[in-house]
N, C-alpha and C positions, 0 to 999 in steps of 0.2 A: 634549534630549541634545546634546552637542558634536558638531560636524561637521567631519571632517578636510578637507572641501573649502573650509573657511574657515581657512587655515593660521594656526597660532599664530605669535606674533611671533618665537619662538625657532626657527622652521622655516627661515627664510631665512638665507643667508650662511654656511652651513657650508662647511668645507673638505672637499668631497665626496671627492676622491681620497684624502685622509688617512683619512677615516672608512672607506672601502672597504678600504684597505690594512690597517687595524687589524682590521676584520671578518675579512678573509682570513687575517691572522696568527693570530688567536685561534681561528678555526673551520676554517681550511683548506677554505673553500667550493669546490665544483666548478662552481657556476653563478653567473653574474654578478648581483650585487644591482642591482635596477632601481627606478625611480620611475614613478609613474602620476599623471597630472594631468588634471582635467576642465576644459573651457573653455566659457564662455557663448557665445562667438562662434568659429565655425570659422576665421575670419580670424586670430585670435590663435594658434590651434594651427598654422596654416600658416606663421606667422612664426618658428617654432622653427628654429634653425640645423641644417642637414643632415638635415632631416626627410624621411622616406620616406613615400609613400602607397601603400597596397596596390593591386595590379593585378588582384586577384581577390576573390571573396567569401570571408570567413574567419569563424571563431569568435573570440571575444575571447581564448580560450585560445591560439590561434595567434598573435595579435598580441602578447600578453604573451611568448610563447615566442621570437618573433623578436628581442625586446629581451634576454631572459635567456639565450638559447642562441646567438644570432648577433651580439649587440652592436648591433642596429639601434636608431635613433631613429625611431619610426613613429607616425603619427597617423591617426585614423579618425573618421568620422561614423557615425551609425546605418545609413546606406545601405551601408556596407562590411561589415556583419555579416550572418550567415546567417539569423537569425530573431529572433523577439520575445524569446526567453529571454535571449540574450546582450545585447540592447539594454536590456532591463528592469533587469538587475542594476546597470548603470552609469548608469542614468537617461537613456539615449539613446532609449528607446522607452517607450510607455505601459504602465502596469500596470493595464489596463482589465479589464472583466468577462471578455472572451474570454481574456486572459492568466491571470487569477486562476482561471478554471475548471480549468486544467491538463489539459483534455481531450485535448490533443495528446500527453500523456504516459501517458494511461490505456491499459492493455494493453501498454505498452512498458516503463515503469519501475514502474508501480503497477497494482494489481489492478483498480481501479475509478476512476471520475471523482472520487468523494468523496475517495479517497486522494490522487489527484493534486492536487486543489484544496487539501487540507490542507497538502501539500508547498509549494505556491506561497505560501500564507499564512505559512509558517514562514520563508521566505527574507528575509534582510536585503538591501534594495535602496536605491539612491539615488532619491529622489523625482523623478518625471518633470517636465519643463517648464523647468528652469533651464539645463540644459547641452545643447550642440550638438555637442561634439567631445571626444575623449580622445586623449592621447598617452602613450607609454611610452618610456623611455630608460634606458641604464645610468646608475646614480647617479654614477659617477666622471666622466661627461661634463659634469655641471653644467648641462645644457641645460634642465632643468625646475626652475629655482631659485626657489622650492622646489617639489618635487612635493607633491601632496596626501598621498600615502602611499608608503612604500617596501615592496618585496616581496623576501623572502629565501626561496630554496629551500634546504633542508638535510635531512640525515638525522635520524632521531630522536635520535641521540647528540649531534649538533651543536645540534639545536633545544633540548634540555633545558638545555644549557650557556648558550645565549642567553637562555632564559627565567629561569634562575637568575641571570644578570646583571641582568635587569630587576628581579628581586626582591631584589637585594642590599641596597638601601636603600629606605626608604619602601615596605616590603613590602605587596604586594597579592595576594590570591588571584585567579587568573584562572579564570573559568567560561566555557567555550566549548561550542558546540553543533555538531551534525552534521546537516545536512539530507539528506545522501546525494548523489544526483545533483544537479548544479548546485552543487557545493561551492564554486565561486567566490563564492557568496553568503556563505559562512562566512569567506572571506579578504578579498578586495578589496571585496566588497559590504558586509560588516559594518564594515570599517575606514573606508570612505568614509562610511558612514551614521552611525557612532557616534564616530569619532575615537579608538577604542581599539585596542590590539594584538589581532589576530584570527588565530587558528591554524586551519588546516584540514588534513584528509586529502584531497588532491586526488582528484577523482572520475574515473570512466571516461572522460568526454569530455576532461578535462584531460590524461589520460595518452595517450589515443588521438590527439587532435588537437593537444595542446599540448606533446607530447614529455616530459611529466613522468615521471621514472623511478620504478621500483617502490619504491625506498628513500627517496623524497623526501616531505617535508612542506612546507607553505607557511605563512609568517607575513606578514601585512600590517600596517603600523603607520605612524602619522604620523612624520615625520623627527625630531621632538624627542625621541623615545624612543631613538634610536640612540646618542647620547652617553651616556645613562644606562645602557643595556645594556653598552656597551663599558667604561665605568668599573667596572661591577659584575663583568664578566668579568676585567678586569685584577686586581681585588682577589681574586677567586677563584683566579686563576692564581698570584698571590703566595702563596696558601695551599696550592699544589700541586693545586688542583682545576681541571683544564684539559682541553681536547680536544687529541688523542684520549685517551679515557678508558682507562687501562691495565688489562688483565685481571689480576686478582689470583690467581685460581685458585679453583675451586668447592669444593675439599677442603682447602685450606691453612688453617693456624691463623690466624684473622682478627686476632688481637690486635696483631701487629706492624703490619699495614696500617692498622688503626683508630688505633693509637697515633701514626702519622705525622700524621693529621688532628686527633686529639684527644689531645694529649700529656698531659693531666691524667687520662686514663683509667687505672685501675689493673688492670682486667680486662675 
């Protein structure tokens, strides 16, 4: 499978402020689009301009949130994270027998160890052993040029327009899964592991510790998908299909509204 941690040639050298400006124009995002990058050497992560290092133990959700909610450029190693679950998803900790058993989640999130173990096996994770550090930063800063993946928080309405943009040309059906708790495996874990756009419903921990709002979803994807999505959204906008989606009325005669999008319709 392709791996987003080996960036495509088209991932580098983007005009990051311009991309972010266009995303905000088309979607009116409330949260800062960010990038995430893994490093084989912690020293390379430390060399990022204006990098912050955490002064406390955090979840990965909190680290991501400090970039998306506060605009920080922040880097971590596995020692900065609270436990094996956070480390394992981004490849900074082992996915060993102890972790795969899921026994720490039995009786908390799952009825039995067998259920917890099945959950662990269902997660998308970055293989352990190659990477020693990770950093996140606002995309517009250009400090992770290129990031391995981009992360966008958006409402369901914003998210479907973004997905429609991805599907405007070279249509592809997206099949996404839900692991439940540890949903970061559905977003940044899956995108890092597969190199494909990955949508998630953020989980309890992301909302409790990462500040994710009730109405937010998260998509993670390699950078080269952004120009494609933007071009698609621009084309849709020219057709009158844009965000915010105007309410037409649940009892109105639909023909006038449909006729605006499909002028060839007679009824």
